[in-house]
PATI-525703 format. One record per residue: x, y, z of N, C-alpha, C in turn. Coordinates in steps of 0.02 Angstrom, whole numbers, padded with zeros to 5 digits, always signed. Example, Ala and Ser with C-alpha at 12.3 -4.5 7.8 and 13.67 -1.06 7.14 Angstrom:
BEGIN
+00660-00284+00390+00615-00225+00390+00660-00165+00390/+00642-00112+00354+00684-00053+00357+00645+00002+00394/
This chain:
BEGIN
-02642+07364-04228-02634+07324-04273-02562+07319-04237/-02556+07241-04286-02515+07179-04262-02425+07245-04297/-02357+07224-04271-02329+07247-04297-02285+07200-04344/-02255+07235-04392-02218+07186-04441-02169+07175-04441/-02161+07131-04454-02105+07086-04446-02034+07117-04496/-01976+07154-04520-01939+07152-04559-01920+07087-04590/-01899+07083-04632-01866+07026-04682-01838+07042-04744/-01765+07018-04726-01730+07043-04777-01702+06992-04820/-01718+07002-04912-01714+06950-04946-01641+06960-04972/-01607+06904-04960-01529+06907-04989-01519+06844-05047/-01522+06864-05100-01489+06844-05185-01455+06877-05233/-01422+06837-05255-01360+06875-05313-01407+06888-05389/-01487+06910-05360-01475+06933-05393-01528+06905-05450/-01519+06846-05448-01517+06779-05532-01599+06760-05504/-01641+06757-05596-01682+06741-05574-01735+06706-05547/-01716+06637-05535-01709+06586-05489-01706+06589-05432/-01660+06623-05413-01645+06623-05315-01691+06670-05310/-01681+06766-05341-01720+06773-05325-01825+06780-05307/-01844+06752-05336-01932+06699-05352-01934+06654-05324/-01880+06640-05298-01896+06581-05242-01896+06604-05181/-01842+06679-05153-01840+06708-05089-01873+06756-05087/-01906+06779-05152-01973+06831-05135-02043+06778-05120/-02045+06735-05157-02116+06681-05142-02124+06658-05068/-02055+06643-05033-02079+06621-04971-02106+06708-04920/-02058+06746-04947-02068+06800-04912-02114+06847-04906/-02168+06833-04983-02229+06845-04986-02279+06811-04964/-02252+06724-04982-02300+06700-04908-02306+06680-04849/-02251+06717-04834-02262+06725-04760-02286+06783-04746/-02318+06812-04784-02324+06912-04807-02410+06868-04802/-02423+06835-04828-02498+06830-04813-02525+06779-04747/-02482+06761-04713-02480+06741-04622-02496+06810-04571/-02432+06828-04592-02431+06892-04539-02405+06982-04584/-02405+07015-04543-02387+07068-04560-02305+07064-04586/-02311+07077-04636-02221+07096-04659-02214+07182-04676/-02128+07170-04687-02079+07223-04714-02049+07195-04764/-02046+07193-04795-01983+07152-04850-01928+07200-04882/-01878+07173-04893-01839+07234-04910-01785+07175-04943/-01766+07178-05011-01736+07143-05060-01642+07174-05052/-01595+07161-05012-01526+07155-05044-01487+07128-05051/-01495+07148-05127-01432+07104-05181-01386+07115-05154/-01337+07067-05193-01271+07057-05178-01220+07047-05231/-01164+07058-05245-01107+07036-05287-01050+07027-05257/-01025+06966-05271-00949+06950-05223-00895+06993-05266/-00854+06997-05250-00785+07011-05278-00742+06947-05282/-00719+06951-05349-00674+06899-05397-00648+06838-05335/-00598+06862-05307-00590+06815-05259-00632+06781-05210/-00686+06821-05197-00742+06785-05124-00767+06735-05171/-00783+06760-05218-00838+06700-05278-00790+06633-05285/-00725+06646-05260-00678+06569-05270-00689+06525-05206/-00709+06570-05156-00687+06513-05076-00775+06495-05077/-00753+06441-05069-00794+06390-05073-00849+06389-04994/-00919+06411-04982-00957+06435-04957-00927+06380-04888/-00922+06303-04886-00917+06279-04857-00852+06301-04818/-00813+06284-04827-00729+06329-04833-00733+06415-04789/-00783+06465-04834-00799+06512-04801-00811+06497-04714/-00861+06475-04698-00880+06468-04645-00855+06453-04584/-00814+06439-04591-00727+06439-04553-00691+06500-04531/-00719+06550-04578-00673+06606-04578-00719+06636-04507/-00655+06671-04472-00701+06717-04417-00752+06773-04437/-00820+06786-04399-00861+06820-04434-00852+06874-04382/-00862+06933-04425-00846+07005-04404-00901+07045-04435/-00924+07097-04408-00983+07147-04424-00950+07183-04495/-00893+07187-04498-00871+07246-04536-00806+07212-04591/-00803+07127-04571-00756+07095-04587-00788+07032-04662/-00770+07000-04658-00795+06904-04676-00866+06898-04664/-00893+06885-04686-00898+06905-04762-00936+06962-04786/-00913+07004-04759-00944+07067-04805-00931+07095-04829/-00842+07096-04807-00781+07123-04860-00789+07061-04904/-00809+07024-04921-00819+06988-04984-00852+07021-05036/-00900+07064-05023-00956+07091-05067-00918+07137-05114/-00912+07118-05153-00918+07201-05216-00966+07262-05217/-01041+07230-05206-01097+07268-05205-01121+07238-05151/-01180+07288-05112-01202+07277-05076-01190+07281-05010/-01140+07273-04993-01119+07274-04909-01153+07352-04892/-01133+07384-04909-01207+07456-04869-01239+07422-04828/-01291+07400-04894-01345+07361-04840-01361+07339-04786/-01336+07318-04775-01332+07273-04714-01297+07328-04621/-01338+07350-04610-01344+07368-04536-01405+07398-04514/-01376+07420-04442-01432+07413-04413-01489+07481-04437/-01556+07461-04434-01603+07408-04389-01597+07365-04423/-01585+07283-04376-01573+07223-04415-01641+07192-04422/-01675+07152-04456-01727+07133-04477-01735+07072-04441/-01788+07066-04401-01825+07004-04366-01803+06940-04412/-01795+06922-04500-01804+06876-04527-01739+06882-04598/-01684+06837-04620-01675+06834-04673-01666+06790-04720/-01677+06813-04776-01709+06752-04805-01638+06758-04860/-01607+06702-04859-01569+06685-04931-01593+06638-04995/-01546+06625-05049-01556+06598-05093-01511+06596-05135/-01492+06543-05152-01443+06517-05185-01367+06514-05141/-01289+06475-05160-01237+06489-05115-01192+06554-05111/-01221+06597-05163-01165+06654-05159-01204+06697-05069/-01248+06671-05060-01299+06708-05014-01282+06701-04944/-01281+06612-04950-01276+06592-04910-01217+06604-04829/-01169+06615-04837-01105+06641-04794-01132+06707-04762/-01155+06748-04817-01214+06819-04782-01279+06803-04734/-01311+06761-04734-01383+06773-04707-01347+06696-04648/-01299+06659-04634-01274+06627-04577-01244+06675-04533/-01221+06719-04551-01176+06781-04513-01226+06810-04492/-01259+06855-04544-01330+06883-04501-01357+06881-04424/-01373+06807-04461-01375+06753-04386-01333+06746-04326/-01289+06732-04344-01236+06729-04293-01209+06794-04246/-01219+06872-04306-01194+06924-04276-01262+06972-04244/-01336+06960-04276-01370+06982-04217-01433+06946-04203/-01421+06870-04197-01476+06861-04153-01551+06851-04234/-01537+06858-04290-01583+06863-04321-01588+06791-04356/-01668+06766-04348-01722+06713-04382-01679+06702-04486/-01656+06660-04483-01598+06643-04547-01655+06561-04559/-01653+06566-04636-01675+06511-04695-01654+06552-04768/-01618+06487-04785-01580+06488-04823-01625+06406-04860/-01625+06436-04932-01672+06421-04992-01593+06379-05034/-01636+06332-05050-01607+06282-05122-01495+06263-05075/-01486+06207-05087-01413+06180-05025-01349+06258-05034/-01346+06277-04981-01323+06304-04979-01226+06301-04964/-01223+06230-04991-01147+06190-04984-01112+06215-04938/-01138+06213-04846-01114+06222-04813-01158+06207-04742/-01113+06173-04690-01191+06148-04623-01234+06167-04644/-01298+06133-04639-01334+06162-04647-01372+06195-04563/-01315+06159-04521-01332+06194-04440-01298+06246-04456/-01294+06295-04487-01267+06369-04497-01347+06414-04483/-01394+06381-04512-01476+06403-04522-01507+06402-04482/-01558+06431-04462-01611+06414-04403-01658+06361-04442/-01672+06361-04507-01694+06327-04560-01679+06330-04662/-01647+06260-04678-01636+06255-04742-01690+06202-04797/-01727+06242-04840-01784+06224-04860-01719+06184-04943/-01783+06160-04973-01725+06138-05028-01779+06096-05070/-01764+06094-05104-01810+06039-05149-01800+05968-05130/-01879+05914-05124-01835+05855-05127-01793+05814-05192/-01806+05834-05239-01735+05800-05267-01691+05809-05249/-01682+05866-05229-01583+05883-05218-01577+05826-05141/-01633+05789-05127-01594+05754-05071-01553+05765-05019/-01549+05840-04987-01502+05838-04970-01574+05823-04875/-01515+05813-04823-01544+05799-04760-01526+05820-04690/-01572+05841-04631-01530+05864-04582-01603+05876-04541/-01587+05906-04481-01618+05913-04426-01671+05965-04451/-01644+06010-04463-01698+06081-04477-01696+06088-04562/-01695+06034-04602-01717+06041-04684-01766+06019-04684/-01791+06058-04755-01871+06066-04748-01870+06038-04822/-01935+05993-04846-01898+05973-04918-01985+06011-04947/-01977+06003-05001-02021+06044-05061-02035+06004-05132/-02085+06021-05121-02104+05964-05197-02076+06021-05267/-02025+06023-05301-02026+06075-05328-01996+06144-05327/-02003+06176-05357-01978+06266-05336-02032+06311-05306/-02004+06342-05251-02041+06396-05194-02055+06427-05294/-02108+06489-05281-02127+06521-05337-02176+06584-05299/-02195+06624-05346-02204+06667-05314-02287+06688-05372/-02289+06618-05397-02386+06615-05444-02409+06583-05386/-02464+06651-05391-02500+06640-05352-02582+06631-05378/-02641+06637-05365-02703+06658-05401-02697+06735-05437/-02706+06750-05351-02703+06811-05365-02663+06856-05423/-02599+06836-05421-02543+06860-05462-02563+06839-05547/-02586+06805-05523-02611+06776-05622-02665+06794-05648/-02727+06830-05588-02764+06851-05623-02738+06922-05629/-02702+06928-05590-02709+07025-05604-02676+07035-05688/-02611+06970-05693-02581+06991-05766-02615+06969-05812/-02696+06923-05790-02724+06905-05864-02742+06985-05888/-02760+07014-05835-02832+07105-05867-02797+07106-05935/-02718+07115-05933-02683+07164-05981-02674+07107-06058/-02706+07072-06046-02688+07014-06114-02754+07008-06131/-02801+07012-06097-02873+06988-06098-02895+07009-06181/-02891+07030-06242-02879+07061-06266-02871+07013-06348/-02803+07029-06319-02734+06960-06346-02758+06898-06362/-02765+06875-06293-02763+06789-06287-02839+06773-06293/-02878+06800-06259-02951+06800-06246-02988+06764-06367/-02941+06801-06412-02955+06775-06450-02925+06724-06493/-02884+06681-06455-02891+06623-06493-02908+06594-06471/-02931+06512-06513-02990+06449-06497-02961+06431-06428/-03011+06393-06402-03042+06371-06361-03029+06286-06387/-03004+06247-06341-02962+06250-06271-02881+06277-06299/-02865+06333-06238-02824+06343-06255-02759+06304-06209/-02674+06294-06257-02648+06265-06210-02583+06307-06207/-02554+06327-06139-02494+06376-06114-02428+06316-06138/-02401+06339-06184-02322+06281-06204-02264+06335-06176/-02212+06299-06110-02190+06351-06102-02090+06326-06086/-02076+06364-06145-02003+06308-06173-01959+06346-06126/-01900+06307-06117-01848+06313-06062-01798+06299-06126/-01720+06281-06103-01673+06279-06145-01612+06221-06134/-01534+06223-06155-01503+06182-06110-01491+06231-06037/-01471+06172-05992-01436+06195-05935-01391+06131-05910/-01350+06142-05855-01322+06094-05845-01355+06011-05835/-01397+06046-05820-01443+05966-05787-01486+05933-05862/-01481+05964-05895-01539+05938-05983-01502+05954-06035/-01503+05909-06070-01487+05923-06141-01549+05931-06188/-01533+05996-06226-01586+06007-06240-01556+06013-06352/-01568+05962-06365-01536+05917-06444-01575+05943-06497/-01547+05991-06556-01568+06011-06588-01644+05943-06623/-01606+05863-06624-01683+05846-06632-01734+05848-06557/-01730+05854-06508-01791+05874-06460-01797+05921-06500/-01771+05975-06518-01833+06048-06555-01871+06035-06605/-01838+05998-06666-01905+05979-06714-01949+05931-06678/-01933+05880-06624-01986+05826-06601-02046+05884-06579/-01997+05936-06525-02066+06004-06508-02091+06018-06544/-02071+06051-06609-02099+06099-06668-02155+06045-06710/-02128+05981-06715-02174+05939-06751-02252+05929-06697/-02223+05911-06637-02302+05916-06608-02333+05964-06581/-02313+06027-06582-02338+06101-06607-02386+06085-06658/-02342+06087-06710-02387+06062-06751-02452+06054-06760/-02440+05966-06713-02493+05934-06737-02541+05960-06664/-02549+05992-06650-02572+06023-06576-02632+06069-06612/-02596+06116-06652-02620+06179-06685-02662+06155-06717/-02707+06118-06753-02744+06086-06788-02808+06085-06720/-02804+06081-06666-02858+06037-06588-02862+06104-06545/-02797+06149-06526-02800+06204-06477-02773+06252-06511/-02786+06330-06467-02753+06382-06473-02712+06378-06420/-02646+06400-06466-02569+06395-06444-02563+06462-06414/-02530+06458-06363-02498+06510-06317-02427+06485-06292/-02390+06506-06308-02311+06479-06312-02265+06546-06305/-02234+06513-06262-02159+06562-06210-02105+06544-06184/-02054+06552-06265-01993+06549-06237-01944+06582-06163/-01896+06555-06164-01837+06562-06103-01792+06587-06137/-01737+06619-06081-01673+06645-06092-01606+06584-06114/-01651+06509-06102-01610+06452-06095-01618+06463-06168/-01679+06460-06196-01700+06432-06263-01650+06448-06335/-01628+06381-06350-01568+06411-06412-01587+06449-06457/-01569+06492-06490-01573+06551-06537-01608+06513-06584/-01592+06469-06630-01604+06428-06674-01695+06407-06677/-01680+06393-06602-01768+06325-06590-01803+06405-06608/-01768+06461-06581-01845+06524-06563-01844+06527-06631/-01797+06518-06672-01794+06554-06758-01843+06497-06795/-01822+06445-06790-01894+06385-06790-01964+06388-06786/-01980+06411-06720-02041+06413-06678-02070+06470-06748/-02054+06522-06730-02061+06579-06785-02064+06570-06830/-02034+06519-06880-02049+06502-06953-02095+06447-06946/-02116+06408-06922-02161+06355-06919-02235+06385-06907/-02230+06421-06827-02285+06437-06814-02328+06489-06829/-02285+06549-06833-02295+06597-06808-02343+06653-06862/-02339+06626-06910-02425+06630-06950-02481+06605-06937/-02478+06577-06908-02553+06545-06870-02602+06571-06808/-02650+06607-06849-02700+06635-06831-02738+06610-06768/-02717+06554-06734-02739+06508-06660-02663+06507-06617/-02604+06554-06638-02552+06540-06579-02531+06592-06605/-02521+06613-06534-02466+06675-06475-02397+06655-06465/-02343+06682-06492-02273+06660-06471-02254+06732-06427/-02228+06719-06393-02194+06763-06336-02129+06748-06351/-02047+06801-06379-01972+06752-06373-01950+06814-06347/-01980+06841-06323-01917+06885-06276-01953+06975-06274/-01958+06986-06324-01989+07081-06370-02041+07081-06312/-02029+07137-06273-02091+07173-06252-02133+07144-06200/-02154+07145-06165-02213+07135-06082-02209+07052-06111/-02188+07054-06037-02181+06972-06048-02269+06929-06023/-02281+06883-06059-02373+06889-06030-02365+06832-06015/-02287+06788-05981-02305+06710-05942-02385+06714-05905/-02373+06738-05806-02440+06714-05803-02499+06743-05827/-02473+06784-05881-02548+06756-05916-02602+06704-05947/-02548+06693-05996-02546+06616-06036-02563+06561-05974/-02564+06568-05892-02551+06518-05871-02633+06539-05829/-02675+06621-05858-02742+06624-05821-02769+06600-05889/-02787+06604-05946-02787+06577-05989-02808+06520-06018/-02748+06471-06005-02749+06406-06037-02813+06366-06007/-02807+06297-06031-02841+06233-06025-02788+06168-05984/-02721+06182-06025-02680+06125-06011-02618+06163-06003/-02566+06135-05992-02514+06158-05991-02463+06110-06019/-02407+06121-06073-02340+06085-06116-02281+06126-06075/-02247+06084-06025-02184+06124-06026-02117+06095-06039/-02056+06099-06063-02023+06061-06082-01974+06033-05993/-01973+05986-06017-01951+05927-05934-01879+05979-05896/-01829+06010-05941-01776+06025-05926-01769+06109-05864/-01884+06126-05865-01868+06148-05800-01893+06161-05765/-01879+06143-05712-01891+06136-05651-01919+06189-05614/-01930+06277-05612-01971+06307-05590-02020+06317-05633/-02031+06310-05682-02082+06337-05752-02142+06259-05725/-02118+06206-05730-02162+06173-05684-02191+06149-05627/-02165+06192-05584-02190+06205-05527-02216+06268-05515/-02225+06298-05560-02257+06361-05572-02349+06321-05628/-02304+06304-05659-02391+06273-05682-02420+06232-05647/-02382+06193-05630-02446+06169-05560-02456+06161-05506/-02439+06255-05469-02473+06297-05458-02527+06334-05452/-02562+06319-05510-02617+06341-05562-02693+06258-05530/-02658+06209-05535-02712+06155-05533-02721+06144-05585/-02717+06181-05654-02689+06152-05727-02665+06083-05738/-02729+06034-05803-02671+05982-05814-02587+06015-05836/-02531+05970-05816-02462+05979-05822-02435+05911-05870/-02406+05924-05940-02379+05874-05978-02308+05905-05978/-02248+05862-05973-02189+05896-05979-02185+05846-06042/-02138+05884-06089-02105+05850-06138-02042+05832-06143/-02036+05764-06169-01977+05751-06154-01896+05769-06194/-01867+05750-06165-01797+05767-06216-01730+05729-06217/-01706+05722-06219-01643+05678-06243-01607+05665-06185/-01595+05716-06125-01564+05676-06083-01582+05755-06039/-01607+05708-05956-01595+05762-05902-01566+05723-05835/-01525+05742-05803-01498+05727-05749-01537+05700-05709/-01501+05649-05648-01548+05620-05591-01592+05655-05572/-01578+05727-05523-01603+05755-05486-01670+05770-05543/-01680+05818-05606-01726+05819-05630-01781+05747-05654/-01756+05705-05651-01793+05627-05651-01823+05643-05592/-01805+05640-05536-01826+05666-05465-01883+05668-05479/-01885+05747-05484-01911+05818-05478-01994+05806-05511/-01980+05753-05567-02043+05708-05612-02072+05670-05587/-02042+05640-05554-02050+05572-05498-02095+05597-05449/-02092+05641-05445-02125+05687-05356-02198+05731-05406/-02179+05757-05452-02231+05823-05474-02288+05752-05501/-02253+05685-05542-02331+05645-05531-02367+05599-05510/-02315+05573-05452-02342+05568-05397-02383+05598-05366/-02388+05680-05356-02436+05714-05322-02491+05737-05369/-02490+05709-05412-02565+05705-05457-02556+05762-05515/-02493+05801-05513-02499+05865-05544-02475+05881-05620/-02446+05839-05637-02391+05803-05711-02388+05740-05715/-02401+05736-05812-02382+05677-05844-02368+05681-05894/-02309+05615-05917-02273+05634-05972-02309+05637-06042/-02288+05695-06076-02329+05698-06128-02308+05641-06194/-02383+05633-06197-02360+05548-06266-02384+05560-06323/-02414+05636-06354-02434+05669-06405-02513+05681-06419/-02540+05661-06346-02603+05682-06334-02607+05734-06270/-02657+05780-06271-02675+05828-06207-02731+05807-06172/-02749+05801-06094-02771+05752-06056-02776+05801-06000/-02858+05775-05984-02890+05839-05944-02880+05787-05833/-02863+05831-05793-02884+05782-05760-02857+05854-05698/-02904+05818-05627-02885+05871-05587-02838+05840-05509/-02832+05907-05467-02772+05900-05419-02779+05940-05383/-02783+05963-05325-02747+06010-05263-02694+06050-05279/-02712+06117-05308-02636+06152-05332-02594+06172-05278/-02516+06157-05293-02445+06167-05263-02451+06231-05245/-02439+06231-05168-02441+06289-05151-02363+06263-05081/-02361+06273-05114-02284+06239-05047-02260+06325-05050/-02232+06371-05053-02217+06431-05011-02254+06444-04956/-02325+06440-04956-02375+06438-04920-02362+06394-04851/-02332+06341-04893-02367+06271-04832-02290+06256-04816/-02235+06289-04836-02155+06307-04800-02192+06350-04716/-02219+06408-04752-02226+06482-04728-02250+06448-04651/-02305+06399-04655-02362+06429-04624-02295+06368-04571/-02259+06311-04591-02245+06267-04541-02176+06288-04531/-02128+06332-04549-02076+06385-04490-02102+06421-04462/-02192+06445-04453-02236+06490-04407-02238+06427-04349/-02267+06364-04376-02263+06314-04328-02246+06299-04287/-02170+06296-04313-02095+06262-04284-02044+06321-04251/-02095+06395-04271-02070+06431-04218-01988+06453-04238/-01995+06434-04290-01914+06475-04335-01935+06552-04342/-01978+06572-04365-01983+06642-04363-02044+06683-04316/
């Protein structure tokens, strides 16, 4: 039996960073035997204020920087060393780069590390980040852990609840406020009106996120919760999110969320993006790339159906890293 390659996943524990790093690690595991270990970190207050681009010029030592800047997690970084270190987010960048320099570990950094890309063997970023470099690899949207197997497994626990909704069923994925998008009160009213109209023809499976304004959650419950053809999840109990994709015939996702739109596109379902009053240029570039790929269309009041090859960006990047002999 082929020996397993040890992978350390280094993140600050934030859901988006963790999902991307674990998604790539698991994709590598579908191509070769691996042993994945998460090594979450937290920075000391002063260390969090040091820009990654500056910190990379500090002398790197096994028991010094950048490990001395960790408030939690430093004890994890000791022999036996892994074959691969995968980081996501700027807080993990200096640690991953240091592991590579000190212990000859293959290093892959996800998202813009805000430091020299040459500090890593490979840097993987969404194409809409517009980052270039000899070792930079671009993706359509965000890497994720959503695979057909994950969706099928999640579906079983929700079969009795979701299959009672009338067909066709529409998965509605609602994000919220972020530095990259405005989710105004008017946007919320427009969304509710659209869902009320769609509920006449679809079984609605609605999920909100941590960023969804509380006022919108309340308004959604008031407008839709008494409808027998609607299921709304707003954070209480087990999250049905992957199961919604299993039982949906199409998806409607608010355009603030790159992660949810990317995950929806991994299913091959028609993805409709609900417009908001403001999104920044990076978000707009992402949606342009997703539409150009054939996965999404801007919502204009009706649900359409079409076919495209599901996105599998984590598997594509894993295969490319192996082909290039990075890992």
